[in-house]
ZAMARGU-4260 file (C-alpha; in steps of 0.2 Angstrom, whole numbers, plus 5000, padded with zeros to 4 digits):
<rodrens>
0) 5041/4975/4939 | 5035/4977/4957 | 5048/4987/4966 | 5039/4985/4983 | 5042/4965/4984
5) 5052/4961/4998 | 5067/4954/4987 | 5067/4971/4979 | 5068/4981/4994 | 5084/4973/4998
10) 5092/4980/4982 | 5082/4994/4976 | 5077/5005/4991 | 5095/5007/4996 | 5099/5014/4980
15) 5084/5024/4976 | 5090/5040/4984 | 5106/5039/4974 | 5096/5037/4959 | 5086/5051/4961
20) 5100/5062/4967 | 5109/5058/4950 | 5093/5062/4939 | 5091/5078/4950 | 5108/5083/4945
25) 5109/5077/4928 | 5091/5078/4923 | 5083/5066/4911 | 5071/5068/4897 | 5053/5064/4897
30) 5050/5070/4879 | 5041/5059/4867 | 5048/5069/4852 | 5063/5063/4842 | 5077/5071/4845
35) 5087/5082/4833 | 5102/5072/4830 | 5110/5083/4817 | 5107/5100/4823 | 5117/5115/4816
40) 5131/5114/4828 | 5145/5118/4818 | 5147/5101/4811 | 5150/5095/4793 | 5133/5093/4784
45) 5129/5075/4777 | 5132/5072/4759 | 5125/5056/4752 | 5133/5048/4737 | 5148/5059/4740
50) 5159/5049/4727 | 5147/5051/4713 | 5143/5067/4702 | 5125/5066/4709 | 5130/5070/4726
55) 5117/5078/4737 | 5120/5088/4752 | 5108/5088/4767 | 5104/5103/4777 | 5103/5102/4795
60) 5088/5094/4804 | 5072/5104/4804 | 5062/5106/4819 | 5044/5108/4820 | 5028/5109/4809
65) 5028/5126/4799 | 5013/5125/4788 | 4997/5133/4796 | 4985/5121/4788 | 4994/5106/4796
70) 4995/5113/4813 | 4986/5106/4826 | 4980/5091/4817 | 4984/5075/4827 | 4990/5066/4810
75) 5005/5079/4810 | 5007/5082/4828 | 5025/5075/4827 | 5029/5081/4809 | 5043/5093/4804
80) 5045/5104/4788 | 5059/5111/4780 | 5053/5128/4775 | 5058/5144/4785 | 5040/5149/4786
85) 5032/5142/4800 | 5016/5145/4812 | 5023/5154/4827 | 5020/5167/4840 | 5028/5184/4838
90) 5031/5195/4853 | 5023/5212/4849 | 5024/5227/4862 | 5024/5221/4880 | 5025/5234/4895
95) 5032/5232/4913 | 5026/5242/4927 | 5039/5244/4941 | 5036/5254/4957 | 5042/5252/4975
100) 5028/5241/4979 | 5022/5225/4971 | 5014/5226/4953 | 5004/5214/4943 | 4993/5215/4928
105) 4976/5205/4933 | 4963/5205/4919 | 4963/5208/4900 | 4947/5208/4890 | 4944/5210/4871
110) 4936/5227/4864 | 4928/5230/4848 | 4938/5237/4834 | 4954/5225/4838 | 4957/5234/4854
115) 4959/5225/4871 | 4957/5231/4890 | 4970/5228/4904 | 4967/5230/4922 | 4983/5231/4932
120) 4988/5236/4951 | 5001/5241/4963 | 4999/5234/4980 | 5005/5239/4997 | 5013/5222/5001
125) 5012/5212/5013 | 4996/5218/5018 | 4990/5215/5000 | 4972/5223/5005 | 4975/5241/4999
130) 4981/5244/4980 | 4980/5257/4967 | 4971/5251/4951 | 4975/5256/4933 | 4968/5252/4916
135) 4975/5252/4898 | 4967/5252/4882 | 4979/5243/4868 | 4977/5242/4849 | 4980/5226/4840
140) 4998/5230/4838 | 5001/5232/4857 | 5002/5251/4857 | 4993/5259/4873 | 4981/5270/4866
145) 4974/5275/4884 | 4979/5274/4902 | 4969/5279/4917 | 4968/5277/4936 | 4952/5269/4943
150) 4953/5283/4955 | 4954/5297/4941 | 4951/5293/4923 | 4962/5307/4919 | 4976/5302/4928
155) 4987/5293/4916 | 5003/5291/4925 | 5006/5278/4939 | 5010/5283/4957 | 5028/5281/4961
160) 5024/5273/4978 | 5036/5277/4991 | 5024/5275/5006 | 5010/5264/5010 | 4995/5268/5001
165) 4979/5276/5009 | 4961/5269/5007 | 4956/5284/4997 | 4969/5280/4983 | 4963/5260/4983
170) 4949/5249/4981 | 4947/5233/4991 | 4946/5218/4979 | 4945/5200/4982 | 4958/5188/4975
175) 4948/5185/4959 | 4943/5203/4954 | 4930/5197/4942 | 4929/5210/4930 | 4912/5208/4919
180) 4908/5216/4903 | 4891/5222/4906 | 4887/5228/4890 | 4893/5231/4872 | 4889/5240/4857
185) 4899/5247/4842 | 4900/5263/4851 | 4902/5259/4869 | 4908/5246/4881 | 4904/5245/4899
190) 4915/5234/4911 | 4910/5232/4928 | 4922/5229/4944 | 4914/5227/4961 | 4923/5233/4978
195) 4919/5234/4995 | 4920/5246/5010 | 4913/5247/5027 | 4915/5242/5046 | 4909/5232/5059
200) 4897/5220/5053 | 4890/5231/5039 | 4897/5231/5022 | 4895/5242/5008 | 4896/5235/4990
205) 4900/5247/4976 | 4902/5245/4957 | 4913/5254/4946 | 4906/5254/4929 | 4919/5258/4916
210) 4913/5265/4901 | 4925/5264/4886 | 4919/5274/4869 | 4924/5269/4852 | 4935/5283/4852
215) 4944/5277/4868 | 4937/5290/4880 | 4935/5284/4897 | 4922/5288/4911 | 4916/5280/4928
220) 4899/5278/4934 | 4898/5272/4952 | 4884/5263/4957 | 4882/5257/4977 | 4872/5242/4981
225) 4861/5240/4996 | 4871/5240/5013 | 4872/5221/5018 | 4869/5217/5037 | 4881/5205/5046
230) 4873/5190/5054 | 4877/5196/5071 | 4890/5204/5082 | 4902/5190/5080 | 4902/5192/5062
235) 4917/5202/5054 | 4914/5214/5040 | 4910/5208/5022 | 4928/5207/5017 | 4929/5206/5000
240) 4919/5203/4984 | 4922/5195/4966 | 4910/5195/4952 | 4907/5180/4942 | 4899/5176/4926
245) 4882/5179/4932 | 4886/5195/4941 | 4883/5187/4958 | 4894/5191/4973 | 4899/5181/4989
250) 4906/5187/5005 | 4904/5186/5025 | 4917/5176/5032 | 4922/5174/5051 | 4938/5165/5059
255) 4936/5146/5062 | 4945/5140/5079 | 4950/5122/5077 | 4935/5112/5073 | 4923/5123/5077
260) 4912/5128/5063 | 4907/5146/5062 | 4912/5150/5045 | 4896/5155/5036 | 4898/5161/5017
265) 4884/5171/5010 | 4879/5172/4992 | 4871/5188/4984 | 4865/5192/4967 | 4866/5211/4964
270) 4862/5221/4949 | 4877/5230/4944 | 4869/5244/4935 | 4855/5247/4949 | 4863/5240/4964
275) 4847/5230/4968 | 4849/5214/4978 | 4838/5201/4968 | 4845/5184/4977 | 4852/5180/4994
280) 4858/5162/5001 | 4865/5158/5017 | 4875/5142/5019 | 4866/5129/5029 | 4874/5128/5046
285) 4866/5111/5050 | 4878/5103/5037 | 4896/5106/5031 | 4899/5124/5026 | 4917/5129/5021
290) 4930/5115/5025 | 4935/5115/5044 | 4952/5116/5049 | 4953/5098/5053 | 4947/5094/5035
295) 4960/5105/5029 | 4974/5096/5040 | 4977/5109/5051 | 4983/5104/5069 | 4968/5102/5081
300) 4964/5118/5090 | 4974/5127/5078 | 4967/5146/5075 | 4963/5147/5057 | 4960/5164/5049
305) 4949/5163/5032 | 4949/5177/5019 | 4937/5178/5006 | 4946/5177/4988 | 4930/5176/4976
310) 4913/5169/4974 | 4907/5162/4956 | 4888/5158/4950 | 4882/5144/4939 | 4866/5143/4929
315) 4861/5128/4939 | 4860/5139/4955 | 4876/5132/4961 | 4889/5143/4968 | 4908/5143/4970
320) 4917/5149/4985 | 4936/5154/4984 | 4945/5156/5000 | 4962/5156/5009 | 4965/5148/5026
325) 4979/5154/5036 | 4984/5145/5053 | 4999/5146/5064 | 5017/5142/5061 | 5016/5149/5043
330) 5002/5135/5038 | 4993/5141/5023 | 4978/5132/5013 | 4969/5138/4999 | 4952/5130/4993
335) 4937/5130/4982 | 4920/5126/4990 | 4904/5121/4979 | 4888/5125/4987 | 4870/5121/4979
340) 4856/5134/4978 | 4850/5129/4996 | 4867/5133/5004 | 4873/5115/5006 | 4891/5111/5003
345) 4893/5098/4987 | 4912/5097/4986 | 4929/5105/4989 | 4947/5104/4985 | 4961/5111/4993
350) 4980/5114/4992 | 4993/5116/5006 | 5008/5127/5007 | 5017/5141/5016 | 5012/5160/5018
355) 5020/5172/5007 | 5022/5176/4989 | 5025/5159/4984 | 5011/5152/4992 | 4998/5142/4983
360) 4983/5151/4974 | 4969/5148/4964 | 4967/5159/4948 | 4951/5162/4940 | 4951/5160/4921
365) 4939/5172/4915 | 4942/5170/4896 | 4937/5152/4897 | 4923/5153/4910 | 4904/5157/4908
370) 4888/5152/4918 | 4889/5134/4912 | 4908/5131/4916 | 4921/5139/4928 | 4940/5136/4926
375) 4954/5138/4937 | 4972/5135/4939 | 4981/5131/4955 | 4999/5135/4958 | 5011/5139/4969
380) 5031/5137/4975 | 5031/5118/4978 | 5014/5112/4971 | 5010/5103/4954 | 5001/5116/4944
385) 4983/5110/4942 | 4968/5115/4931 | 4951/5113/4939 | 4934/5113/4930 | 4917/5116/4937
390) 4902/5113/4926 | 4885/5118/4929 | 4873/5103/4934 | 4887/5091/4940 | 4889/5096/4959
395) 4908/5092/4956 | 4925/5101/4955 | 4934/5092/4943 | 4954/5091/4941 | 4956/5092/4921
400) 4976/5093/4920 | 4992/5093/4930 | 5007/5102/4924 | 5026/5102/4932 | 5029/5111/4948
405) 5028/5130/4949 | 5022/5130/4930 | 5012/5147/4926 | 4999/5144/4913 | 4983/5153/4908
410) 4971/5149/4892 | 4960/5156/4880 | 4947/5149/4868 | 4954/5146/4851 | 4941/5141/4836
415) 4946/5139/4818 | 4938/5126/4807 | 4955/5123/4799 | 4960/5115/4816 | 4946/5107/4823
420) 4957/5098/4836 | 4965/5114/4843 | 4953/5121/4857 | 4964/5132/4866 | 4979/5143/4866
425) 4991/5143/4881 | 5003/5154/4887 | 5014/5152/4902 | 5031/5149/4911 | 5038/5132/4913
430) 5051/5131/4927 | 5055/5113/4926 | 5056/5104/4909 | 5045/5089/4911 | 5029/5080/4907
435) 5020/5084/4891 | 5026/5102/4890 | 5043/5096/4893 | 5042/5086/4878 | 5041/5102/4867
440) 5050/5116/4875 | 5064/5120/4888 | 5062/5130/4903 | 5055/5148/4900 | 5041/5156/4894
445) 5031/5146/4881 | 5016/5149/4869 | 5006/5135/4861 | 4991/5126/4855 | 4982/5114/4865
450) 4968/5101/4863 | 4951/5098/4871 | 4960/5090/4885 | 4973/5104/4887 | 4987/5092/4880
455) 5000/5102/4869 | 5000/5100/4850 | 5012/5114/4847 | 5022/5123/4859 | 5035/5135/4857
460) 5048/5144/4868 | 5048/5163/4869 | 5067/5165/4866 | 5070/5182/4874 | 5063/5177/4891
465) 5075/5171/4905 | 5073/5152/4908 | 5076/5154/4927 | 5066/5170/4933 | 5048/5167/4934
470) 5035/5175/4923 | 5018/5172/4930 | 5004/5175/4918 | 4987/5179/4925 | 4976/5183/4910
475) 4974/5179/4892 | 4962/5185/4878 | 4962/5181/4859 | 4954/5190/4845 | 4959/5190/4826
480) 4976/5183/4828 | 4982/5194/4842 | 4985/5188/4860 | 4982/5201/4875 | 4992/5195/4890
485) 4995/5201/4908 | 5004/5195/4924 | 5018/5198/4934 | 5036/5194/4933 | 5052/5193/4945
490) 5069/5199/4939 | 5066/5196/4921 | 5072/5210/4911 | 5076/5201/4895 | 5057/5197/4894
495) 5052/5217/4895 | 5066/5228/4893 | 5059/5245/4896 | 5047/5247/4912 | 5037/5263/4916
500) 5033/5274/4925 | 5052/5278/4926 | 5060/5268/4914 | 5069/5257/4926 | 5066/5242/4937
505) 5064/5250/4955 | 5069/5243/4971 | 5054/5237/4982 | 5051/5244/4999 | 5047/5227/5007
510) 5059/5212/5002 | 5043/5202/4999 | 5039/5213/4984 | 5047/5204/4970 | 5035/5205/4957
515) 5034/5219/4943 | 5019/5219/4933 | 5018/5216/4913 | 5005/5216/4900 | 5005/5219/4881
520) 5002/5208/4865 | 5009/5194/4856 | 5004/5190/4837 | 4999/5174/4830 | 5008/5172/4813
525) 5005/5161/4797 | 5020/5161/4790 | 5033/5123/4763 | 5044/5107/4759 | 5035/5091/4763
530) 5029/5087/4781 | 5038/5072/4789 | 5036/5061/4804 | 5050/5049/4808 | 5039/5040/4819
535) 5044/5031/4834 | 5061/5025/4837 | 5065/5007/4831 | 5074/4993/4836 | 5087/4982/4825
540) 5093/4966/4831 | 5111/4964/4827 | 5111/4945/4827 | 5099/4945/4811 | 5110/4945/4795
545) 5098/4958/4787 | 5105/4971/4799 | 5122/4969/4791 | 5115/4971/4774 | 5113/4952/4768
550) 5097/4958/4759 | 5097/4976/4755 | 5078/4977/4752 | 5074/4970/4768 | 5086/4982/4776
555) 5077/4998/4768 | 5061/4991/4773 | 5066/4989/4792 | 5074/5005/4793 | 5061/5015/4785
560) 5046/5006/4793 | 5053/4999/4809 | 5051/4980/4805 | 5057/4969/4789 | 5040/4966/4785
565) 5032/4984/4791 | 5023/4998/4782 | 5026/5016/4782 | 5010/5018/4790 | 5016/5009/4805
570) 5020/5020/4821 | 5038/5017/4818 | 5036/5021/4799 | 5042/5036/4791 | 5027/5046/4786
575) 5028/5060/4773 | 5015/5072/4766 | 5015/5087/4755 | 5000/5098/4754 | 5004/5105/4738
580) 5010/5090/4728 | 4997/5079/4735 | 4984/5091/4733 | 4985/5104/4719 | 4999/5095/4712
585) 4988/5079/4709 | 5004/5068/4714 | 5001/5051/4724 | 5007/5047/4742 | 5016/5032/4734
590) 5026/5045/4723 | 5030/5054/4738 | 5035/5039/4747 | 5047/5033/4734 | 5058/5049/4737
595) 5061/5046/4756 | 5080/5044/4758 | 5082/5044/4740 | 5094/5055/4732 | 5085/5067/4722
600) 5098/5070/4709 | 5096/5051/4705 | 5081/5042/4712 | 5087/5025/4706 | 5103/5025/4718
605) 5103/5014/4734 | 5100/5022/4750 | 5116/5027/4757 | 5113/5021/4774 | 5131/5024/4779
610) 5131/5042/4775 | 5116/5044/4784 | 5122/5037/4800 | 5118/5019/4801 | 5132/5008/4807
615) 5129/4990/4813 | 5144/4987/4821 | 5140/4988/4839 | 5124/4988/4851 | 5118/5005/4857
620) 5108/5020/4851 | 5112/5028/4835 | 5106/5044/4827 | 5101/5041/4808 | 5094/5053/4797
625) 5080/5054/4787 | 5074/5066/4772 | 5061/5067/4760 | 5061/5080/4744 | 5046/5086/4734
630) 5045/5090/4716 | 5055/5105/4718 | 5067/5096/4727 | 5064/5106/4744 | 5070/5094/4757
635) 5064/5091/4775 | 5076/5082/4786 | 5076/5074/4803 | 5083/5060/4812 | 5079/5048/4825
640) 5086/5034/4836 | 5090/5017/4830 | 5092/5006/4844 | 5104/4992/4840 | 5101/4977/4852
645) 5108/4958/4854 | 5102/4944/4865 | 5112/4952/4880 | 5100/4968/4878 | 5086/4970/4889
650) 5072/4983/4882 | 5059/4989/4894 | 5047/5004/4893 | 5059/5019/4888 | 5075/5012/4892
655) 5087/4998/4887 | 5103/4991/4895 | 5116/4979/4887 | 5128/4968/4897 | 5138/4953/4892
660) 5145/4939/4903 | 5163/4938/4904 | 5177/4928/4912 | 5191/4933/4924 | 5205/4925/4932
665) 5204/4922/4950 | 5221/4931/4951 | 5214/4948/4945 | 5198/4948/4956 | 5207/4960/4968
670) 5206/4973/4952 | 5187/4970/4950 | 5177/4986/4955 | 5161/4992/4949 | 5168/5002/4935
675) 5179/4988/4929 | 5165/4975/4929 | 5154/4987/4920 | 5168/4988/4906 | 5172/4969/4907
680) 5152/4967/4903 | 5153/4980/4889 | 5139/4988/4899 | 5127/5001/4889 | 5111/5008/4896
685) 5102/5021/4887 | 5085/5030/4884 | 5076/5023/4869 | 5068/5039/4864 | 5083/5051/4866
690) 5098/5040/4864 | 5105/5047/4880 | 5117/5036/4888 | 5114/5033/4906 | 5130/5022/4909
695) 5143/5015/4897 | 5156/5011/4911 | 5165/5027/4912 | 5169/5037/4927 | 5157/5050/4923
700) 5141/5039/4920 | 5132/5031/4936 | 5116/5027/4929 | 5117/5008/4932 | 5119/5000/4948
705) 5127/4984/4953 | 5122/4972/4966 | 5137/4976/4979 | 5133/4959/4989 | 5136/4949/4974
710) 5151/4959/4967 | 5159/4958/4985 | 5156/4938/4985 | 5165/4937/4968 | 5179/4948/4975
715) 5181/4937/4991 | 5184/4921/4979 | 5203/4926/4977 | 5207/4926/4995 | 5197/4910/4999
720) 5207/4902/4984 | 5223/4907/4992 | 5218/4899/5007 | 5214/4882/5000 | 5223/4868/5007
725) 5233/4855/4994 | 5217/4845/4994 | 5204/4858/4994 | 5191/4858/4982 | 5193/4872/4970
730) 5177/4868/4960 | 5168/4877/4975 | 5176/4894/4971 | 5180/4892/4953 | 5163/4893/4944
735) 5151/4905/4936 | 5144/4918/4947 | 5128/4930/4945 | 5130/4948/4945 | 5114/4959/4945
740) 5114/4976/4935 | 5099/4989/4938 | 5094/5005/4928 | 5081/5016/4932 | 5074/5022/4917
745) 5066/5040/4914 | 5048/5034/4918 | 5055/5025/4934 | 5054/5008/4928 | 5068/4997/4934
750) 5077/4987/4921 | 5087/4972/4927 | 5101/4963/4919 | 5109/4947/4927 | 5124/4943/4920
755) 5137/4928/4923 | 5155/4931/4929 | 5165/4915/4925 | 5179/4915/4938 | 5193/4904/4930
760) 5210/4897/4936 | 5224/4890/4925 | 5214/4875/4922 | 5198/4884/4913 | 5196/4884/4895
765) 5186/4900/4888 | 5182/4898/4870 | 5174/4914/4866 | 5173/4910/4848 | 5161/4894/4850
770) 5153/4902/4866 | 5158/4888/4879 | 5167/4888/4895 | 5174/4871/4901 | 5180/4870/4919
775) 5192/4856/4924 | 5202/4852/4939 | 5220/4843/4943 | 5216/4826/4951 | 5225/4811/4958
780) 5222/4794/4954 | 5230/4778/4958 | 5239/4768/4945 | 5230/4753/4948 | 5214/4761/4942
785) 5220/4771/4927 | 5217/4756/4915 | 5198/4754/4920 | 5194/4772/4919 | 5180/4777/4909
790) 5177/4795/4900 | 5164/4799/4913 | 5175/4793/4927 | 5188/4806/4922 | 5175/4819/4919
795) 5170/4816/4937 | 5187/4816/4944 | 5191/4832/4936 | 5175/4839/4942 | 5173/4844/4923
800) 5158/4855/4918 | 5154/4865/4902 | 5144/4881/4902 | 5136/4892/4889 | 5147/4908/4889
805) 5133/4917/4884 | 5119/4909/4895 | 5105/4922/4899 | 5100/4921/4917 | 5085/4933/4914
810) 5079/4919/4903 | 5082/4904/4916 | 5098/4899/4909 | 5108/4896/4923 | 5114/4877/4922
815) 5128/4869/4915 | 5127/4859/4900 | 5123/4840/4903 | 5139/4831/4910 | 5136/4816/4900
820) 5140/4827/4884 | 5157/4829/4890 | 5171/4817/4885 | 5188/4813/4891 | 5202/4807/4881
825) 5204/4790/4891 | 5207/4780/4877 | 5221/4791/4867 | 5236/4779/4863 | 5254/4779/4871
830) 5260/4796/4864 | 5276/4793/4853 | 5286/4808/4858 | 5276/4815/4874 | 5271/4801/4886
835) 5261/4815/4897 | 5249/4816/4882 | 5245/4796/4884 | 5227/4792/4886 | 5225/4786/4905
840) 5219/4769/4900 | 5235/4766/4893 | 5247/4773/4907 | 5258/4760/4916 | 5269/4771/4925
845) 5267/4784/4939 | 5268/4803/4933 | 5258/4818/4927 | 5248/4817/4912 | 5236/4829/4903
850) 5218/4826/4901 | 5207/4833/4888 | 5190/4838/4891 | 5178/4840/4876 | 5162/4847/4874
855) 5156/4849/4855 | 5170/4860/4845 | 5178/4865/4863 | 5192/4856/4871 | 5200/4860/4888
860) 5218/4852/4888 | 5224/4860/4904 | 5219/4847/4917 | 5233/4837/4924 | 5231/4820/4932
865) 5243/4815/4945 | 5246/4796/4943 | 5253/4788/4959 | 5258/4770/4964 | 5250/4769/4981
870) 5252/4756/4994 | 5237/4747/4999 | 5233/4742/5018 | 5225/4727/5026 | 5219/4729/5044
875) 5218/4711/5050 | 5214/4701/5066 | 5209/4683/5070 | 5194/4679/5082 | 5191/4662/5090
880) 5172/4659/5091 | 5164/4646/5103 | 5179/4646/5115 | 5183/4629/5121 | 5188/4628/5140
885) 5201/4613/5137 | 5210/4623/5123 | 5222/4637/5124 | 5218/4653/5113 | 5230/4656/5101
890) 5239/4673/5103 | 5244/4675/5085 | 5236/4671/5068 | 5247/4665/5054 | 5241/4669/5037
895) 5247/4669/5018 | 5243/4682/5007 | 5244/4681/4987 | 5246/4696/4975 | 5234/4689/4960
900) 5229/4696/4944 | 5211/4693/4944 | 5198/4684/4956 | 5200/4668/4949 | 5218/4668/4956
905) 5224/4660/4941 | 5240/4671/4939 | 5249/4674/4956 | 5262/4688/4955 | 5269/4685/4974
910) 5265/4677/4990 | 5270/4682/5008 | 5266/4675/5027 | 5259/4688/5039 | 5254/4687/5057
915) 5240/4696/5066 | 5233/4696/5083 | 5222/4682/5089 | 5209/4683/5103 | 5193/4676/5108
920) 5177/4683/5103 | 5169/4697/5113 | 5185/4707/5116 | 5188/4724/5111 | 5191/4724/5092
925) 5209/4727/5088 | 5218/4725/5070 | 5236/4722/5064 | 5241/4734/5050 | 5249/4725/5036
930) 5255/4737/5021 | 5255/4729/5004 | 5265/4731/4988 | 5257/4727/4970 | 5264/4722/4954
935) 5255/4732/4940 | 5239/4726/4934 | 5239/4713/4949 | 5226/4723/4960 | 5219/4709/4970
940) 5225/4700/4986 | 5219/4682/4992 | 5221/4679/5010 | 5223/4660/5017 | 5223/4658/5035
945) 5236/4644/5043 | 5224/4634/5054 | 5231/4629/5071 | 5229/4611/5078 | 5211/4608/5084
950) 5204/4623/5075 | 5195/4625/5058 | 5191/4640/5046 | 5174/4647/5050 | 5174/4662/5037
955) 5178/4681/5037 | 5170/4698/5037 | 5179/4712/5026 | 5174/4730/5026 | 5182/4745/5018
960) 5179/4756/5033 | 5183/4753/5051 | 5167/4748/5059 | 5162/4734/5070 | 5163/4717/5062
965) 5147/4706/5065 | 5152/4688/5065 | 5134/4684/5059 | 5138/4692/5043 | 5153/4682/5039
970) 5158/4673/5022 | 5162/4655/5022 | 5175/4657/5007 | 5192/4664/5009 | 5196/4682/5007
975) 5199/4689/4990 | 5201/4708/4991 | 5199/4720/4975 | 5211/4734/4977 | 5204/4744/4963
980) 5188/4747/4973 | 5197/4753/4988 | 5216/4755/4995 | 5210/4749/5012 | 5201/4734/5020
985) 5197/4729/5037 | 5197/4709/5038 | 5192/4698/5053 | 5195/4679/5051 | 5184/4668/5062
990) 5190/4650/5068 | 5181/4638/5077 | 5188/4623/5089 | 5187/4605/5084 | 5181/4597/5100
995) 5184/4578/5096 | 5201/4570/5101 | 5209/4584/5110 | 5224/4582/5118 | 5225/4595/5132
1000) 5239/4608/5133 | 5250/4602/5118 | 5263/4615/5112 | 5258/4612/5094 | 5241/4621/5097
1005) 5248/4635/5105 | 5257/4642/5092 | 5252/4641/5073 | 5263/4631/5062 | 5273/4641/5048
1010) 5271/4635/5031 | 5285/4636/5019 | 5287/4653/5009 | 5285/4651/4991 | 5299/4658/4982
</rodrens>
């Protein structure tokens, strides 16, 4: 879903910070591996068919693939085996170097006869420019055969530095050092290290050729190259050098102020055995050179100092420059810049950070690099660790892989025809358990196999290393089952217990000097029960009868393959393989498959799913155990999550959230809180892969967030309900309300579940069995109308509605059932014992009567109809039209009214005489109010005016509201009023004068004559 949508910003953005804080504190698993559900944590082992003599006891879950011939193969990348023999890395001998200054091992290199070479140093930090360098020769078991100082091949013990070093004791190297194996014969290996000296704008480059004999004798041959002249008085000295795979060297940096481009890398190729300059390239100043301060994001006009860290040549003539850029305010950048053979820049990458020991830095991986390709790692305190590759002929610097922040990792090549998909061995330190590495290991030191894309196939923790103190690997080499490693570490005495030269970890002179060096070896060992991959976790729909065992064969297939019609080869299927049984044993895959989760003591017994942990009693994750045995009954055990869901569960990405609709009485709304709402909804949110519960409505879980605006709206109903007047419309408050719940999964996907809260009162029926809610409300009705009420009339009067108790708003189900499908018991006969249960059509007296509203199998018998005998009212007047000047206008109108049974007026219950105002037309409209009483079932009145002398009846106008009467709309007949339709009428009687034979001013025409009352 799109969390940038405006609608989402209202709900999502305010809670995102809280969500991230929750995960930062509690963590979340990003692993794609299946969890070990039944680890050896002191619990009782599983016993299948425990009540039988053939009971079989399962060991605890197995972890990892043990068999070397299966290691690294993609088909078995997620498999486990139950044999204790496994392919693993065993720590050989590791050494620590701890002096009063900062120490680190920088380079390793393989030597003939299963030996290895280590270059390590002690640095006068923080200048970092002056160091004492040492070498060590190790045998295949990690024993130190020989140690020597680069200053003196006969000096075998390290200086215990108490004071800053002098230049006579040190060599100046750039960051990459770049040792190169110049030549190698069975009897002698020559390793070359370049270094610089000089001042002003002149620099002397020298090569220290280290000669190591077959008998581990060490000697040095110093080769001084030609003195290199700077470009002018503005140039600084040739600051540092690094030898790349072609033996080439770069140098000659100046300072760059702001956006001024006055930094000029130079590229030299010098023969390290003769010192002769064979090639020189100066970068093209007319085009971009090293990245400018502005390109690197420094503030405008900031003073930036650039420090060389190395240069590396490629077969296509291109060369790569590694440099550091320091600005003001502790700002710091590191960069790689690629130039072609003409000195023109082709590409660059950089990283930002702060100066100091945790600053970002590029590390050259010599063991992977040659003149066709260069590899670098980039790491730092707050940066994602990146792996870069520069290939000859591409003019690109490619980002190959990224690892979690502050991960230290180095690689070396690995080639074995048995493992064609495994290309590298990687070793390092994982500080933050995340990403692909986090799927295999916890924080701490790790070793593993990686594919051609540098993705892990098998990675394991080195268990004796602290998981919090950094171990920063700088170099790694491999030959014949032995890894030679080197690097630096901080306060990690559990990783290397015994440092030298003084057998203690020494306090540093400077607080920034936090690292000690380490180097040594690890062994790759080949250390078998069937291999088993339980596949991806599966989903079981609890609303399917098969999930409850209605068909055991289909249930087996579902739980073993992931669906009722699945196959074991599906990604959710249980996959088993046995190298011996299916190879030398000549058994079939079908034979092995038939042993999955079957008791090896009696394969004909049904699978004991209950003992293995499967319980279809409630939704949510459940750890279920799987196992397979071979021909010797050797067993491999694993487990995975069975995700039990129903129609109230939303599954998306790596997460699931279940929440159900619920009903709550209006009187209880003041007790509705976030936690109680979750509990009422039976909320459960979890990670599909791990089964980790993010929220289950308990106080300690807060992985799901509720829409607080909607929740408060619901809570406010109680106050509004209590404030309703007697004639207030309760249906506006007592009704279904939406409530949105949101869960942020480990892969940052928001799962949304919109449930319905049915707010009820005493007249609501909630039928959970039939999943129906019927709303209805008490109402009043006139006795005169009940006989004619239809079922639909009563449903409307009671504002009746029926709802699906399990309606799913996420699927657009947010409307009531059609009202036409609700019925009311209006035709029920007179109840013999309880008149209140009589159908309204048969009610003849006032009182309270129970109304039954029914939808399908659910009835609500809680609604009360208050039947009353109301009075009816006639508002009446008499109007004289066409006033005659010789006639007096009557001041009163005299009328007879008759209570009749029907419009035909054939049955009269009573009559009476009334008077009204009488006036000429055109005056302000005034009525006389007449209150009427009616006999039951006589709901009509007929009005007959008594006409005064010299006048005649002209018609009437009747309305049910007080509105202006228009004589043009009068009706000529006598008024007959239906009081079932309305309890109130406004009636105007119109009279016209008779103009023939009028006798002026007779008493008789001033006042109407009264007729006689009908008894």
